[in-house]
KOLZALO-26666 format. One record per residue (C-alpha): residue number from 0; residue in three letters; z negated, x negated, y. Coordinates in Angstrom, 2 decimals. Example, Ala and Ser with C-alpha at 12.3 -4.5 7.8 and 13.67 -1.06 7.14 Angstrom:
% KOLZALO-26666
<rec i="0" aa="ALA" z="-7.80" x="-12.30" y="-4.50"/>
<rec i="1" aa="SER" z="-7.14" x="-13.67" y="-1.06"/>
***
This chain:
% KOLZALO-26666
<rec i="0" aa="MET" z="-25.92" x="-4.71" y="-14.13"/>
<rec i="1" aa="SER" z="-27.05" x="-8.24" y="-12.80"/>
<rec i="2" aa="GLU" z="-24.66" x="-10.46" y="-11.00"/>
<rec i="3" aa="THR" z="-24.53" x="-12.79" y="-14.05"/>
<rec i="4" aa="ALA" z="-23.71" x="-9.87" y="-16.40"/>
<rec i="5" aa="LYS" z="-20.93" x="-8.75" y="-14.25"/>
<rec i="6" aa="GLN" z="-19.49" x="-12.14" y="-14.03"/>
<rec i="7" aa="GLN" z="-19.65" x="-12.58" y="-17.97"/>
<rec i="8" aa="ASP" z="-17.47" x="-9.37" y="-18.08"/>
<rec i="9" aa="LEU" z="-14.42" x="-11.41" y="-16.89"/>
<rec i="10" aa="GLY" z="-14.96" x="-14.81" y="-18.63"/>
<rec i="11" aa="GLN" z="-14.95" x="-18.19" y="-17.31"/>
<rec i="12" aa="GLN" z="-11.11" x="-18.60" y="-17.20"/>
<rec i="13" aa="ASP" z="-11.09" x="-15.26" y="-14.96"/>
<rec i="14" aa="MET" z="-13.67" x="-16.64" y="-12.72"/>
<rec i="15" aa="GLU" z="-11.58" x="-19.69" y="-12.11"/>
<rec i="16" aa="ALA" z="-8.58" x="-17.49" y="-11.44"/>
<rec i="17" aa="ILE" z="-10.78" x="-15.57" y="-8.82"/>
<rec i="18" aa="ARG" z="-11.54" x="-18.80" y="-7.03"/>
<rec i="19" aa="LYS" z="-7.93" x="-19.66" y="-7.02"/>
<rec i="20" aa="LEU" z="-7.11" x="-16.34" y="-5.63"/>
<rec i="21" aa="GLY" z="-9.50" x="-16.74" y="-2.84"/>
<rec i="22" aa="ASP" z="-8.11" x="-20.06" y="-1.93"/>
<rec i="23" aa="ALA" z="-4.61" x="-18.62" y="-2.08"/>
<rec i="24" aa="PHE" z="-5.59" x="-15.60" y="0.11"/>
<rec i="25" aa="LYS" z="-6.76" x="-18.09" y="2.81"/>
<rec i="26" aa="GLU" z="-3.73" x="-20.19" y="2.51"/>
<rec i="27" aa="ILE" z="-1.36" x="-17.32" y="2.77"/>
<rec i="28" aa="LYS" z="-2.99" x="-16.18" y="6.01"/>
<rec i="29" aa="SER" z="-2.81" x="-19.55" y="7.40"/>
<rec i="30" aa="GLN" z="0.80" x="-19.83" y="6.54"/>
<rec i="31" aa="LEU" z="1.55" x="-16.46" y="8.05"/>
<rec i="32" aa="SER" z="-0.35" x="-17.35" y="11.25"/>
<rec i="33" aa="LYS" z="2.25" x="-19.98" y="12.19"/>
<rec i="34" aa="VAL" z="4.69" x="-17.08" y="12.54"/>
<rec i="35" aa="ILE" z="2.69" x="-13.77" y="13.05"/>
<rec i="36" aa="VAL" z="-0.08" x="-13.61" y="15.66"/>
<rec i="37" aa="GLY" z="-3.08" x="-11.44" y="14.80"/>
<rec i="38" aa="GLN" z="-2.43" x="-8.57" y="12.47"/>
<rec i="39" aa="ASP" z="-5.14" x="-9.88" y="10.12"/>
<rec i="40" aa="LYS" z="-6.14" x="-6.47" y="8.73"/>
<rec i="41" aa="VAL" z="-2.67" x="-5.24" y="8.32"/>
<rec i="42" aa="ILE" z="-1.84" x="-8.42" y="6.13"/>
<rec i="43" aa="GLU" z="-4.91" x="-8.07" y="4.16"/>
<rec i="44" aa="GLU" z="-4.07" x="-4.44" y="3.36"/>
<rec i="45" aa="LEU" z="-0.49" x="-5.49" y="2.35"/>
<rec i="46" aa="LEU" z="-2.00" x="-8.15" y="0.06"/>
<rec i="47" aa="ILE" z="-4.24" x="-5.68" y="-1.65"/>
<rec i="48" aa="ALA" z="-1.48" x="-3.28" y="-2.23"/>
<rec i="49" aa="LEU" z="0.60" x="-5.89" y="-3.74"/>
<rec i="50" aa="PHE" z="-2.06" x="-7.18" y="-6.19"/>
<rec i="51" aa="SER" z="-2.84" x="-3.62" y="-7.13"/>
<rec i="52" aa="ARG" z="0.98" x="-2.89" y="-7.86"/>
<rec i="53" aa="GLY" z="1.02" x="-0.34" y="-5.24"/>
<rec i="54" aa="HIS" z="3.42" x="0.42" y="-2.39"/>
<rec i="55" aa="CYS" z="2.89" x="0.86" y="1.52"/>
<rec i="56" aa="ILE" z="3.98" x="2.86" y="4.40"/>
<rec i="57" aa="LEU" z="3.76" x="1.02" y="7.80"/>
<rec i="58" aa="GLU" z="3.66" x="3.05" y="10.86"/>
<rec i="59" aa="GLY" z="4.09" x="1.57" y="14.31"/>
<rec i="60" aa="VAL" z="6.07" x="1.64" y="17.46"/>
<rec i="61" aa="PRO" z="9.18" x="-0.86" y="17.68"/>
<rec i="62" aa="GLY" z="8.70" x="-4.41" y="18.44"/>
<rec i="63" aa="LEU" z="5.37" x="-5.05" y="16.57"/>
<rec i="64" aa="ALA" z="6.99" x="-7.54" y="14.04"/>
<rec i="65" aa="LYS" z="6.93" x="-5.27" y="10.98"/>
<rec i="66" aa="THR" z="10.07" x="-6.71" y="9.59"/>
<rec i="67" aa="LEU" z="9.15" x="-10.38" y="10.49"/>
<rec i="68" aa="MET" z="5.76" x="-9.93" y="8.86"/>
<rec i="69" aa="ILE" z="7.20" x="-8.56" y="5.57"/>
<rec i="70" aa="SER" z="9.76" x="-11.24" y="5.32"/>
<rec i="71" aa="THR" z="7.44" x="-14.07" y="6.21"/>
<rec i="72" aa="LEU" z="5.01" x="-12.56" y="3.60"/>
<rec i="73" aa="SER" z="7.70" x="-12.65" y="0.78"/>
<rec i="74" aa="ASN" z="8.52" x="-16.41" y="1.73"/>
<rec i="75" aa="CYS" z="4.81" x="-17.16" y="1.34"/>
<rec i="76" aa="LEU" z="4.78" x="-15.62" y="-2.07"/>
<rec i="77" aa="SER" z="8.05" x="-17.10" y="-3.13"/>
<rec i="78" aa="LEU" z="9.47" x="-13.65" y="-3.69"/>
<rec i="79" aa="SER" z="12.91" x="-12.50" y="-3.17"/>
<rec i="80" aa="PHE" z="13.42" x="-10.02" y="-0.10"/>
<rec i="81" aa="SER" z="15.79" x="-7.17" y="0.71"/>
<rec i="82" aa="ARG" z="15.89" x="-5.16" y="3.87"/>
<rec i="83" aa="ILE" z="17.39" x="-1.57" y="3.81"/>
<rec i="84" aa="GLN" z="18.02" x="0.01" y="7.18"/>
<rec i="85" aa="PHE" z="17.77" x="3.86" y="6.36"/>
<rec i="86" aa="THR" z="20.38" x="6.08" y="8.22"/>
<rec i="87" aa="PRO" z="21.30" x="9.72" y="7.99"/>
<rec i="88" aa="ASP" z="24.58" x="8.71" y="6.15"/>
<rec i="89" aa="LEU" z="22.93" x="6.37" y="3.53"/>
<rec i="90" aa="MET" z="23.72" x="7.32" y="-0.18"/>
<rec i="91" aa="PRO" z="21.63" x="6.74" y="-3.18"/>
<rec i="92" aa="SER" z="24.18" x="4.35" y="-4.52"/>
<rec i="93" aa="ASP" z="24.02" x="2.34" y="-1.40"/>
<rec i="94" aa="ILE" z="20.63" x="1.23" y="-2.46"/>
<rec i="95" aa="THR" z="20.53" x="1.42" y="-6.22"/>
<rec i="96" aa="GLY" z="24.00" x="0.04" y="-6.92"/>
<rec i="97" aa="THR" z="26.92" x="1.34" y="-8.38"/>
<rec i="98" aa="GLU" z="29.32" x="0.93" y="-11.16"/>
<rec i="99" aa="VAL" z="33.01" x="-0.45" y="-10.56"/>
<rec i="100" aa="ILE" z="35.79" x="-0.81" y="-12.91"/>
<rec i="101" aa="GLU" z="36.69" x="-4.46" y="-13.51"/>
<rec i="102" aa="GLU" z="39.17" x="-6.08" y="-15.86"/>
<rec i="103" aa="ASN" z="38.33" x="-8.61" y="-18.35"/>
<rec i="104" aa="ARG" z="40.76" x="-11.50" y="-17.77"/>
<rec i="105" aa="SER" z="40.58" x="-12.85" y="-21.26"/>
<rec i="106" aa="THR" z="41.22" x="-9.43" y="-23.04"/>
<rec i="107" aa="GLY" z="42.84" x="-7.42" y="-20.32"/>
<rec i="108" aa="VAL" z="40.52" x="-4.57" y="-21.14"/>
<rec i="109" aa="ARG" z="39.19" x="-2.49" y="-18.10"/>
<rec i="110" aa="GLU" z="35.61" x="-1.73" y="-18.24"/>
<rec i="111" aa="PHE" z="32.59" x="-0.56" y="-16.05"/>
<rec i="112" aa="LYS" z="30.42" x="-3.23" y="-14.47"/>
<rec i="113" aa="PHE" z="27.25" x="-2.49" y="-12.63"/>
<rec i="114" aa="ILE" z="26.87" x="-4.01" y="-9.20"/>
<rec i="115" aa="GLU" z="23.31" x="-4.27" y="-8.21"/>
<rec i="116" aa="GLY" z="22.04" x="-2.58" y="-4.94"/>
<rec i="117" aa="PRO" z="19.52" x="-3.87" y="-2.48"/>
<rec i="118" aa="LEU" z="16.58" x="-2.56" y="-4.56"/>
<rec i="119" aa="PHE" z="16.92" x="-5.36" y="-6.99"/>
<rec i="120" aa="ALA" z="14.58" x="-7.68" y="-5.29"/>
<rec i="121" aa="ASN" z="10.72" x="-8.20" y="-5.38"/>
<rec i="122" aa="VAL" z="9.83" x="-7.19" y="-1.92"/>
<rec i="123" aa="ILE" z="11.80" x="-4.26" y="-0.31"/>
<rec i="124" aa="LEU" z="11.68" x="-3.18" y="3.34"/>
<rec i="125" aa="ALA" z="12.79" x="0.39" y="3.62"/>
<rec i="126" aa="ASP" z="13.25" x="0.41" y="7.42"/>
<rec i="127" aa="GLU" z="12.65" x="3.75" y="8.99"/>
<rec i="128" aa="ILE" z="12.59" x="5.79" y="5.60"/>
<rec i="129" aa="ASN" z="12.33" x="8.98" y="7.44"/>
<rec i="130" aa="ARG" z="15.82" x="8.73" y="8.92"/>
<rec i="131" aa="THR" z="17.63" x="9.21" y="5.51"/>
<rec i="132" aa="PRO" z="18.30" x="12.46" y="3.65"/>
<rec i="133" aa="PRO" z="15.80" x="13.56" y="0.96"/>
<rec i="134" aa="LYS" z="18.31" x="12.58" y="-1.84"/>
<rec i="135" aa="THR" z="18.21" x="8.84" y="-0.90"/>
<rec i="136" aa="GLN" z="14.46" x="9.01" y="-0.42"/>
<rec i="137" aa="ALA" z="14.23" x="10.40" y="-3.77"/>
<rec i="138" aa="ALA" z="16.15" x="7.46" y="-5.39"/>
<rec i="139" aa="LEU" z="13.77" x="5.12" y="-3.69"/>
<rec i="140" aa="LEU" z="10.78" x="7.10" y="-4.97"/>
<rec i="141" aa="GLU" z="12.16" x="6.81" y="-8.54"/>
<rec i="142" aa="ALA" z="12.33" x="3.31" y="-8.26"/>
<rec i="143" aa="MET" z="8.69" x="3.04" y="-6.87"/>
<rec i="144" aa="GLN" z="7.33" x="5.12" y="-9.75"/>
<rec i="145" aa="GLU" z="9.17" x="4.21" y="-12.63"/>
<rec i="146" aa="ARG" z="10.33" x="0.69" y="-11.52"/>
<rec i="147" aa="GLN" z="13.94" x="1.45" y="-12.58"/>
<rec i="148" aa="VAL" z="16.99" x="3.09" y="-11.30"/>
<rec i="149" aa="THR" z="19.31" x="5.45" y="-13.12"/>
<rec i="150" aa="VAL" z="23.08" x="5.08" y="-12.42"/>
<rec i="151" aa="GLY" z="25.25" x="7.53" y="-14.52"/>
<rec i="152" aa="ARG" z="23.48" x="7.59" y="-17.88"/>
<rec i="153" aa="VAL" z="22.23" x="3.96" y="-17.74"/>
<rec i="154" aa="ARG" z="18.76" x="2.89" y="-16.58"/>
<rec i="155" aa="HIS" z="18.28" x="-0.49" y="-15.18"/>
<rec i="156" aa="ARG" z="14.95" x="-2.31" y="-14.81"/>
<rec i="157" aa="LEU" z="14.04" x="-3.54" y="-11.50"/>
<rec i="158" aa="SER" z="12.36" x="-7.01" y="-10.82"/>
<rec i="159" aa="ASP" z="8.70" x="-7.58" y="-11.40"/>
<rec i="160" aa="PRO" z="6.72" x="-7.80" y="-9.14"/>
<rec i="161" aa="PHE" z="8.15" x="-4.82" y="-7.19"/>
<rec i="162" aa="PHE" z="6.73" x="-4.12" y="-3.89"/>
<rec i="163" aa="VAL" z="8.02" x="-1.45" y="-1.44"/>
<rec i="164" aa="LEU" z="7.14" x="-1.34" y="2.15"/>
<rec i="165" aa="ALA" z="8.48" x="1.66" y="4.19"/>
<rec i="166" aa="THR" z="8.23" x="1.88" y="7.98"/>
<rec i="167" aa="GLN" z="8.16" x="4.94" y="10.13"/>
<rec i="168" aa="ASN" z="8.28" x="5.03" y="13.66"/>
<rec i="169" aa="PRO" z="5.91" x="7.61" y="15.15"/>
<rec i="170" aa="ILE" z="8.05" x="8.34" y="18.26"/>
<rec i="171" aa="GLU" z="11.55" x="9.78" y="18.41"/>
<rec i="172" aa="GLN" z="11.38" x="12.16" y="15.59"/>
<rec i="173" aa="GLU" z="14.48" x="14.01" y="16.42"/>
<rec i="174" aa="GLY" z="17.14" x="14.11" y="13.53"/>
<rec i="175" aa="THR" z="14.54" x="12.69" y="10.96"/>
<rec i="176" aa="TYR" z="13.59" x="13.78" y="7.50"/>
<rec i="177" aa="PRO" z="9.73" x="13.61" y="7.21"/>
<rec i="178" aa="LEU" z="8.45" x="12.67" y="3.94"/>
<rec i="179" aa="PRO" z="6.77" x="15.72" y="2.15"/>
<rec i="180" aa="GLU" z="3.14" x="15.08" y="1.36"/>
<rec i="181" aa="ALA" z="3.81" x="15.17" y="-2.35"/>
<rec i="182" aa="GLN" z="6.16" x="12.12" y="-1.73"/>
<rec i="183" aa="GLN" z="3.75" x="10.31" y="0.66"/>
<rec i="184" aa="ASP" z="1.29" x="10.44" y="-2.14"/>
<rec i="185" aa="ARG" z="3.25" x="8.03" y="-4.11"/>
<rec i="186" aa="PHE" z="2.43" x="5.34" y="-1.52"/>
<rec i="187" aa="MET" z="-0.92" x="3.63" y="-2.22"/>
<rec i="188" aa="PHE" z="-1.69" x="2.84" y="1.69"/>
<rec i="189" aa="LYS" z="-0.54" x="4.11" y="4.83"/>
<rec i="190" aa="VAL" z="-1.09" x="1.15" y="7.22"/>
<rec i="191" aa="PHE" z="-1.16" x="1.54" y="11.07"/>
<rec i="192" aa="VAL" z="0.39" x="-1.48" y="12.80"/>
<rec i="193" aa="ARG" z="-1.25" x="-1.29" y="16.41"/>
<rec i="194" aa="TYR" z="-0.58" x="-3.14" y="19.65"/>
<rec i="195" aa="PRO" z="-1.92" x="-6.63" y="19.94"/>
<rec i="196" aa="SER" z="-4.89" x="-7.70" y="22.06"/>
<rec i="197" aa="PHE" z="-4.32" x="-9.26" y="25.24"/>
<rec i="198" aa="GLN" z="-4.79" x="-12.79" y="23.90"/>
<rec i="199" aa="GLU" z="-2.69" x="-11.94" y="20.92"/>
<rec i="200" aa="GLU" z="0.18" x="-10.87" y="23.10"/>
<rec i="201" aa="PHE" z="-0.19" x="-13.96" y="25.35"/>
<rec i="202" aa="GLU" z="0.32" x="-16.00" y="22.37"/>
<rec i="203" aa="ILE" z="3.20" x="-13.98" y="21.24"/>
<rec i="204" aa="ALA" z="4.76" x="-14.44" y="24.61"/>
<rec i="205" aa="ARG" z="4.19" x="-18.34" y="24.68"/>
<rec i="206" aa="ARG" z="5.50" x="-18.81" y="21.02"/>
<rec i="207" aa="THR" z="8.56" x="-16.52" y="21.04"/>
<rec i="208" aa="THR" z="10.00" x="-17.98" y="24.37"/>
<rec i="209" aa="THR" z="10.09" x="-21.50" y="23.31"/>
<rec i="210" aa="ILE" z="11.96" x="-23.56" y="20.61"/>
<rec i="211" aa="ILE" z="9.35" x="-23.66" y="17.75"/>
<rec i="212" aa="SER" z="10.33" x="-23.97" y="14.30"/>
<rec i="213" aa="GLU" z="7.61" x="-23.55" y="11.66"/>
<rec i="214" aa="GLU" z="8.17" x="-24.51" y="7.88"/>
<rec i="215" aa="LEU" z="6.45" x="-22.08" y="5.60"/>
<rec i="216" aa="LYS" z="5.13" x="-23.19" y="2.18"/>
<rec i="217" aa="PRO" z="5.17" x="-20.93" y="-0.73"/>
<rec i="218" aa="VAL" z="1.56" x="-20.29" y="-2.18"/>
<rec i="219" aa="LEU" z="2.13" x="-17.92" y="-5.18"/>
<rec i="220" aa="THR" z="5.11" x="-17.47" y="-7.60"/>
<rec i="221" aa="GLY" z="6.04" x="-14.19" y="-9.06"/>
<rec i="222" aa="GLU" z="4.65" x="-15.08" y="-12.51"/>
<rec i="223" aa="GLN" z="1.15" x="-15.86" y="-10.91"/>
<rec i="224" aa="ILE" z="1.26" x="-12.64" y="-9.02"/>
<rec i="225" aa="LEU" z="1.82" x="-10.66" y="-12.34"/>
<rec i="226" aa="GLU" z="-1.15" x="-12.48" y="-13.81"/>
<rec i="227" aa="LEU" z="-3.39" x="-11.58" y="-10.88"/>
<rec i="228" aa="GLN" z="-2.22" x="-8.11" y="-11.11"/>
<rec i="229" aa="GLN" z="-3.46" x="-7.93" y="-14.56"/>
<rec i="230" aa="LEU" z="-6.87" x="-9.61" y="-13.47"/>
<rec i="231" aa="VAL" z="-7.39" x="-7.01" y="-10.89"/>
<rec i="232" aa="ARG" z="-7.54" x="-4.21" y="-13.67"/>
<rec i="233" aa="ARG" z="-10.27" x="-6.13" y="-15.66"/>
<rec i="234" aa="VAL" z="-12.64" x="-6.13" y="-12.66"/>
<rec i="235" aa="PRO" z="-15.72" x="-4.22" y="-13.61"/>
<rec i="236" aa="VAL" z="-16.76" x="-1.08" y="-11.48"/>
<rec i="237" aa="THR" z="-20.24" x="0.48" y="-11.92"/>
<rec i="238" aa="ASP" z="-20.78" x="4.30" y="-12.41"/>
<rec i="239" aa="HIS" z="-22.40" x="4.24" y="-8.86"/>
<rec i="240" aa="VAL" z="-19.26" x="3.08" y="-7.18"/>
<rec i="241" aa="ILE" z="-17.16" x="5.62" y="-9.06"/>
<rec i="242" aa="ASN" z="-19.51" x="8.47" y="-8.06"/>
<rec i="243" aa="TYR" z="-19.51" x="7.41" y="-4.50"/>
<rec i="244" aa="THR" z="-15.61" x="7.22" y="-4.52"/>
<rec i="245" aa="LEU" z="-15.49" x="10.71" y="-6.03"/>
<rec i="246" aa="ALA" z="-18.01" x="12.09" y="-3.49"/>
<rec i="247" aa="LEU" z="-15.66" x="10.85" y="-0.70"/>
<rec i="248" aa="VAL" z="-12.39" x="12.26" y="-2.08"/>
<rec i="249" aa="ARG" z="-13.83" x="15.53" y="-3.40"/>
<rec i="250" aa="GLN" z="-15.30" x="16.29" y="0.17"/>
<rec i="251" aa="THR" z="-11.84" x="16.65" y="1.39"/>
<rec i="252" aa="ARG" z="-10.76" x="19.52" y="-0.69"/>
<rec i="253" aa="VAL" z="-11.09" x="22.75" y="1.23"/>
<rec i="254" aa="GLY" z="-12.67" x="25.56" y="-0.86"/>
<rec i="255" aa="GLU" z="-14.65" x="23.39" y="-3.27"/>
<rec i="256" aa="PRO" z="-18.31" x="23.70" y="-3.62"/>
<rec i="257" aa="GLY" z="-20.49" x="21.38" y="-1.24"/>
<rec i="258" aa="VAL" z="-17.64" x="20.69" y="0.97"/>
<rec i="259" aa="PRO" z="-18.90" x="20.07" y="4.70"/>
<rec i="260" aa="LYS" z="-18.25" x="22.54" y="7.37"/>
<rec i="261" aa="PHE" z="-16.16" x="20.19" y="9.55"/>
<rec i="262" aa="VAL" z="-13.62" x="19.68" y="6.52"/>
<rec i="263" aa="ARG" z="-13.13" x="23.39" y="6.09"/>
<rec i="264" aa="ASP" z="-12.84" x="23.70" y="9.97"/>
<rec i="265" aa="TRP" z="-10.21" x="20.79" y="10.40"/>
<rec i="266" aa="LEU" z="-8.38" x="20.38" y="6.98"/>
<rec i="267" aa="SER" z="-5.85" x="22.56" y="5.43"/>
<rec i="268" aa="TRP" z="-5.34" x="20.15" y="2.26"/>
<rec i="269" aa="GLY" z="-7.31" x="17.41" y="0.71"/>
<rec i="270" aa="ALA" z="-6.68" x="14.42" y="-1.36"/>
<rec i="271" aa="GLY" z="-5.86" x="14.43" y="-5.22"/>
<rec i="272" aa="PRO" z="-6.88" x="12.34" y="-8.02"/>
<rec i="273" aa="ARG" z="-4.50" x="9.78" y="-7.08"/>
<rec i="274" aa="ALA" z="-6.64" x="8.76" y="-4.03"/>
<rec i="275" aa="VAL" z="-9.54" x="8.20" y="-6.30"/>
<rec i="276" aa="GLN" z="-7.37" x="5.79" y="-8.57"/>
<rec i="277" aa="ASN" z="-5.93" x="4.12" y="-5.59"/>
<rec i="278" aa="LEU" z="-9.33" x="3.52" y="-3.92"/>
<rec i="279" aa="ILE" z="-10.93" x="1.99" y="-7.04"/>
<rec i="280" aa="ILE" z="-7.89" x="-0.29" y="-7.88"/>
<rec i="281" aa="GLY" z="-7.59" x="-1.37" y="-4.29"/>
<rec i="282" aa="ALA" z="-11.31" x="-1.96" y="-4.05"/>
<rec i="283" aa="LYS" z="-10.90" x="-4.16" y="-7.39"/>
<rec i="284" aa="ALA" z="-8.25" x="-6.38" y="-5.55"/>
<rec i="285" aa="ARG" z="-10.21" x="-6.51" y="-2.37"/>
<rec i="286" aa="ALA" z="-13.25" x="-7.69" y="-4.16"/>
<rec i="287" aa="LEU" z="-11.32" x="-10.40" y="-5.72"/>
<rec i="288" aa="LEU" z="-9.75" x="-11.41" y="-2.56"/>
<rec i="289" aa="TYR" z="-13.30" x="-12.08" y="-1.09"/>
<rec i="290" aa="GLY" z="-14.27" x="-13.98" y="-4.12"/>
<rec i="291" aa="ARG" z="-16.42" x="-11.35" y="-5.96"/>
<rec i="292" aa="ALA" z="-16.17" x="-10.30" y="-9.61"/>
<rec i="293" aa="HIS" z="-17.13" x="-6.93" y="-9.05"/>
<rec i="294" aa="VAL" z="-16.61" x="-3.90" y="-6.67"/>
<rec i="295" aa="GLN" z="-19.06" x="-2.75" y="-4.08"/>
<rec i="296" aa="CYS" z="-19.20" x="0.53" y="-1.85"/>
<rec i="297" aa="GLU" z="-18.19" x="-1.79" y="0.92"/>
<rec i="298" aa="ASP" z="-14.73" x="-2.18" y="-0.62"/>
<rec i="299" aa="ILE" z="-14.31" x="1.55" y="-0.99"/>
<rec i="300" aa="GLN" z="-15.31" x="2.00" y="2.67"/>
<rec i="301" aa="ALA" z="-12.87" x="-0.65" y="3.79"/>
<rec i="302" aa="LEU" z="-9.90" x="1.04" y="2.18"/>
<rec i="303" aa="ALA" z="-10.74" x="4.72" y="2.81"/>
<rec i="304" aa="PHE" z="-8.58" x="4.89" y="5.90"/>
<rec i="305" aa="PRO" z="-5.24" x="3.51" y="4.35"/>
<rec i="306" aa="VAL" z="-5.65" x="5.40" y="1.27"/>
<rec i="307" aa="LEU" z="-6.69" x="8.78" y="2.56"/>
<rec i="308" aa="ARG" z="-4.94" x="9.18" y="5.91"/>
<rec i="309" aa="HIS" z="-1.72" x="10.28" y="4.48"/>
<rec i="310" aa="ARG" z="-3.26" x="12.35" y="1.66"/>
<rec i="311" aa="ILE" z="-5.21" x="14.96" y="3.80"/>
<rec i="312" aa="LEU" z="-3.62" x="17.37" y="6.19"/>
<rec i="313" aa="THR" z="-5.18" x="18.60" y="9.42"/>
<rec i="314" aa="ASN" z="-4.64" x="22.09" y="10.53"/>
<rec i="315" aa="PHE" z="-3.97" x="23.62" y="13.83"/>
<rec i="316" aa="THR" z="-7.68" x="23.71" y="14.89"/>
<rec i="317" aa="ALA" z="-7.74" x="20.09" y="14.48"/>
<rec i="318" aa="ALA" z="-4.65" x="19.44" y="16.39"/>
<rec i="319" aa="SER" z="-5.94" x="21.59" y="19.27"/>
<rec i="320" aa="GLU" z="-9.03" x="19.61" y="19.44"/>
<rec i="321" aa="GLY" z="-7.40" x="16.31" y="19.26"/>
<rec i="322" aa="ILE" z="-8.82" x="15.58" y="15.74"/>
<rec i="323" aa="THR" z="-6.78" x="13.19" y="13.54"/>
<rec i="324" aa="SER" z="-7.08" x="12.39" y="9.92"/>
<rec i="325" aa="ASP" z="-8.90" x="9.22" y="10.69"/>
<rec i="326" aa="THR" z="-11.42" x="11.14" y="12.54"/>
<rec i="327" aa="VAL" z="-12.18" x="13.07" y="9.55"/>
<rec i="328" aa="ILE" z="-12.28" x="10.06" y="7.28"/>
<rec i="329" aa="ASP" z="-14.74" x="8.21" y="9.81"/>
<rec i="330" aa="LYS" z="-16.97" x="11.39" y="9.80"/>
<rec i="331" aa="LEU" z="-17.19" x="11.44" y="5.98"/>
<rec i="332" aa="LEU" z="-17.87" x="7.81" y="5.62"/>
<rec i="333" aa="LYS" z="-20.73" x="8.27" y="8.10"/>
<rec i="334" aa="GLU" z="-22.17" x="11.33" y="6.22"/>
<rec i="335" aa="THR" z="-21.78" x="9.87" y="2.75"/>
<rec i="336" aa="PRO" z="-24.83" x="7.80" y="1.50"/>
<rec i="337" aa="SER" z="-23.79" x="4.73" y="-0.31"/>
<rec i="338" aa="ARG" z="-26.99" x="3.58" y="-1.63"/>
<rec i="339" aa="GLU" z="-27.55" x="4.06" y="-5.36"/>
<rec i="340" aa="GLY" z="-29.66" x="7.23" y="-6.18"/>
<rec i="341" aa="GLU" z="-29.18" x="8.90" y="-2.76"/>
<rec i="342" aa="LEU" z="-26.04" x="10.85" y="-3.83"/>
<rec i="343" aa="GLN" z="-27.99" x="12.54" y="-6.76"/>
<rec i="344" aa="LYS" z="-30.88" x="13.50" y="-4.64"/>
<rec i="345" aa="ASP" z="-28.81" x="15.32" y="-2.09"/>
<rec i="346" aa="GLU" z="-28.41" x="19.08" y="-2.79"/>
<rec i="347" aa="ARG" z="-24.98" x="19.21" y="-1.20"/>
<rec i="348" aa="PHE" z="-23.69" x="16.40" y="-3.55"/>
<rec i="349" aa="LYS" z="-25.25" x="17.95" y="-6.64"/>
<rec i="350" aa="LYS" z="-22.79" x="20.95" y="-5.97"/>
<rec i="351" aa="ILE" z="-19.86" x="18.45" y="-5.68"/>
<rec i="352" aa="PHE" z="-20.59" x="16.63" y="-8.89"/>
<rec i="353" aa="ALA" z="-21.25" x="20.01" y="-10.76"/>
<rec i="354" aa="SER" z="-17.96" x="21.54" y="-9.73"/>
***
């Protein structure tokens, strides 16, 4: 498919929307840089998940401005923001809301009234999600998947757009309730928030120890974000890119034909079909952010780590050798050819496609 044909698939009006999205992306990063130092990759992945209608897990040690980053992002997008601090005694009704008896002053009749919980916002920061019991975690996961909460016998629709960012602390795991792999699979990305570089930390120290007040300007409204989410779905993807995505994901499944030896040695469980879906829809959003009307293998490669790292499970052998899920993903990317036609010629990938 030629470049012109790819662009015609979306239409002139959509091409104008892509240009506006690219400008908005640059403006959002510019606005965030007034408050947040560095973390460009994290911000990009958060925006990709938002425009893909996905949710994220952020993992990082305390003090890396995860909460500030998310609240600032919601301000830049003109979205309502709610922060929930997850604790061992938090109940599902504490986040979904509850029904109370209220007397109607005009009629004197008592009736139930639903009081909305903190989930009724556009951007939800679920802080330290692994510190709350499974019952409360399940309530959040219903909201993420169904975009509704059930209280009593009544279902209540949530705000749209609806974006959940759950944080986890990689240290101090005592007294926590780790999310099972099946529940982690509900999150589109697992994003690592890492320590800043020397120059970035120097700037953080300079900014945060003086009196500086930055005014943030909203860039996109909720309605515009919903339109862009629909635009993402219309971005065309070639068969070659889909085949490349399938090749990456299917190689993680231990016991399948054509799986490399290092996967059989290091993994006990691989990624499911939801990984393929999230890679492709995320790649569509990334292509739009970079001003392209079509997906390239480069987009799939850029998102392989946040999409796959929480969907593949390393075994004891890998742990004893210091091998992480990111190590496995990196090796898969290096050993999987991305040029069109190369996959079909490789005998090992013929087995994968035939399985």
